[in-house]
Backbone as CSV, one residue per row, in Angstrom:
resi,resn,N_x,N_y,N_z,CA_x,CA_y,CA_z,C_x,C_y,C_z
1,ASP,1.071,-1.240,0.004,-0.163,0.011,-0.251,0.932,1.237,0.133
2,GLU,0.496,2.037,-0.727,1.633,3.217,-1.154,1.519,4.299,0.137
3,ASP,0.461,4.377,0.621,0.089,4.737,1.964,0.872,5.176,2.821
4,LYS,1.189,3.610,3.042,1.854,2.972,4.496,3.123,3.154,4.554
5,ILE,3.639,3.407,5.624,5.306,2.913,5.829,5.908,2.402,7.164
6,LEU,6.696,1.906,7.202,7.008,0.695,8.275,8.310,2.193,8.756
7,LEU,8.084,2.522,9.802,9.004,3.644,10.723,9.673,2.615,11.312
8,TYR,11.665,2.087,11.173,11.924,1.046,11.616,13.071,1.689,12.662
9,PHE,13.011,1.272,13.828,13.950,1.796,14.965,15.296,0.562,15.158
10,HIS,16.143,0.404,14.496,17.045,-1.003,14.577,17.160,-1.213,16.344
11,GLY,17.292,-2.551,16.552,17.797,-2.950,17.928,18.843,-2.225,18.514
12,GLY,19.234,-2.638,19.728,20.552,-2.166,20.341,20.688,-1.433,21.475
13,GLY,19.390,-1.223,21.959,19.076,-0.583,23.756,20.007,0.936,23.570
14,HIS,19.665,1.301,22.035,19.946,2.779,21.839,21.896,3.069,22.465
15,VAL,22.492,1.511,21.903,23.745,1.849,22.409,24.496,0.964,21.508
16,LEU,23.857,0.597,20.374,24.620,0.009,19.119,23.695,-0.464,18.254
17,GLY,24.450,-0.734,17.194,23.356,-0.760,15.861,23.519,0.311,15.071
18,SER,22.870,0.406,13.436,22.347,0.851,12.726,21.678,0.641,11.635
19,PRO,21.005,1.183,11.016,20.361,1.049,10.197,21.030,0.459,9.138
20,MET,22.279,0.537,8.722,22.886,-0.556,7.800,22.964,-2.051,8.178
21,SER,23.209,-2.444,9.630,23.219,-3.406,10.254,21.361,-4.195,10.184
22,SER,20.838,-3.423,10.288,19.487,-4.293,10.223,18.578,-4.230,8.362
23,ARG,19.389,-4.137,7.465,19.356,-3.203,6.278,18.945,-4.561,5.591
24,PRO,19.251,-6.030,5.495,18.771,-7.227,5.195,17.443,-7.045,5.785
25,TYR,17.577,-7.208,6.679,15.465,-7.215,7.243,14.760,-5.839,6.801
26,THR,15.055,-4.998,6.879,13.929,-3.955,6.309,13.381,-4.160,5.122
27,VAL,14.752,-4.710,4.163,14.687,-4.777,3.070,13.442,-5.835,2.565
28,GLU,13.787,-6.654,3.287,13.060,-7.623,3.539,11.363,-7.867,3.535
29,ILE,11.076,-6.985,4.726,10.033,-6.475,5.496,9.295,-5.752,4.448
30,GLY,10.128,-4.775,4.184,9.224,-3.862,2.811,8.615,-4.416,1.771
31,LYS,9.635,-5.460,1.183,9.074,-6.169,0.015,7.933,-6.756,0.419
32,ALA,8.306,-8.107,1.776,7.119,-8.963,2.226,5.398,-7.819,2.131
33,ALA,5.666,-7.145,2.685,4.522,-6.319,3.051,4.059,-5.080,2.203
34,CYS,4.970,-5.153,1.323,4.519,-4.113,0.536,4.583,-2.412,0.637
35,VAL,5.754,-2.368,1.723,5.550,-0.760,2.040,6.932,-0.326,2.331
36,LYS,6.956,0.752,2.200,8.304,2.057,2.319,8.483,1.341,3.942
37,VAL,9.964,1.632,4.017,10.757,1.977,4.740,11.706,2.988,5.161
38,LEU,11.278,3.681,6.377,12.131,4.679,6.544,13.108,3.866,8.177
39,SER,14.603,3.662,7.794,15.271,3.234,9.308,15.579,4.132,9.631
40,VAL,15.585,4.853,11.141,16.343,5.649,11.243,17.403,5.339,12.198
41,ASP,18.342,6.193,11.779,19.750,6.473,12.439,20.108,7.312,13.789
42,TYR,19.469,6.851,14.329,19.220,7.796,15.698,20.374,7.699,16.964
43,ALA,20.565,8.601,17.100,21.683,8.997,18.467,22.040,7.831,19.099
44,LEU,23.181,7.089,19.235,23.551,6.442,20.359,24.223,6.670,21.516
45,ALA,24.184,6.061,22.569,25.132,6.611,23.842,25.963,5.641,23.833
46,PRO,27.176,6.096,24.810,27.100,7.216,25.556,27.795,8.237,25.025
47,GLU,28.371,8.287,23.566,28.315,9.657,22.963,27.044,10.748,22.583
48,HIS,26.187,10.249,23.051,24.779,11.238,22.868,23.655,10.611,24.072
49,PRO,23.971,11.394,25.335,22.835,10.658,26.338,21.589,10.721,26.093
50,PHE,20.855,10.145,26.564,19.242,9.951,27.255,19.366,11.500,27.675
51,PRO,18.154,12.300,26.719,16.862,11.250,25.657,17.367,11.580,24.347
52,GLU,18.735,11.867,23.649,18.896,12.451,22.340,18.607,11.418,21.377
53,GLY,18.633,9.810,21.688,18.097,8.688,20.436,16.547,8.608,20.931
54,PRO,16.066,8.625,21.795,14.479,8.611,21.719,14.018,9.930,21.324
55,ASN,14.625,11.084,21.526,13.992,12.229,20.773,14.039,12.191,19.189
56,ASP,15.558,11.793,18.674,15.088,11.189,17.100,14.209,10.614,16.726
57,CYS,13.935,9.425,17.277,13.086,8.522,17.226,11.765,9.418,16.861
58,PHE,11.369,9.856,17.793,9.904,10.825,17.455,10.180,12.350,17.020
59,THR,11.420,12.346,16.610,11.626,13.501,15.563,10.977,12.741,14.103
60,SER,11.636,11.599,14.056,11.795,11.047,12.264,9.718,10.944,12.507
61,TYR,9.261,10.286,13.540,7.901,10.306,13.293,7.005,11.423,13.313
62,LYS,7.185,12.457,13.671,6.691,14.059,13.294,7.123,14.339,11.778
63,TRP,8.174,14.083,11.293,8.882,14.291,9.989,7.925,13.551,8.956
64,LEU,7.571,12.443,9.540,6.662,11.649,8.459,5.319,12.278,8.328
65,LEU,4.946,12.556,9.750,3.652,13.433,9.628,3.694,14.907,8.920
66,ALA,4.724,15.450,8.873,4.981,16.529,8.031,5.079,16.166,6.779
67,GLN,5.227,15.118,6.257,5.319,14.940,4.573,4.141,14.217,4.380
68,GLY,3.055,14.005,5.188,1.559,14.056,4.508,0.990,12.563,4.881
69,TYR,2.232,11.731,5.935,1.908,10.477,6.589,0.754,10.370,7.316
70,LYS,-0.571,9.966,7.148,-1.428,9.738,8.244,-1.110,8.763,9.328
71,SER,-1.204,8.926,10.755,-0.669,8.360,11.449,-1.126,6.552,11.465
72,GLU,-2.294,6.415,10.998,-2.703,5.406,11.123,-2.318,4.450,10.172
73,ASN,-1.171,5.002,9.123,-0.326,4.754,8.013,1.379,4.753,8.523
74,ILE,1.289,4.721,9.060,2.743,4.598,10.089,2.777,3.430,11.035
75,ILE,3.638,2.659,10.234,3.942,1.214,11.039,5.191,1.621,11.791
76,VAL,4.921,1.400,13.203,6.017,1.597,13.914,6.740,0.025,14.237
77,GLY,8.421,-0.165,14.019,8.879,-1.466,14.594,10.403,-1.378,14.627
């Protein structure tokens, strides 16, 4: 569905990982679900202390809303 998008936050407890480390999974998920994927490169601790990482995640959600995506069409994973 062209109106839907997966807003993906890689694992790692806000201290490790990256969108690239999760890319094989997000590509397959996007293909299987027929949705676009935005994988967020959020700030990691300890270089960026709390709440910078979660704030980046929330900012990415607000950005999608500003791009015209409806909240009911944003899948968070």
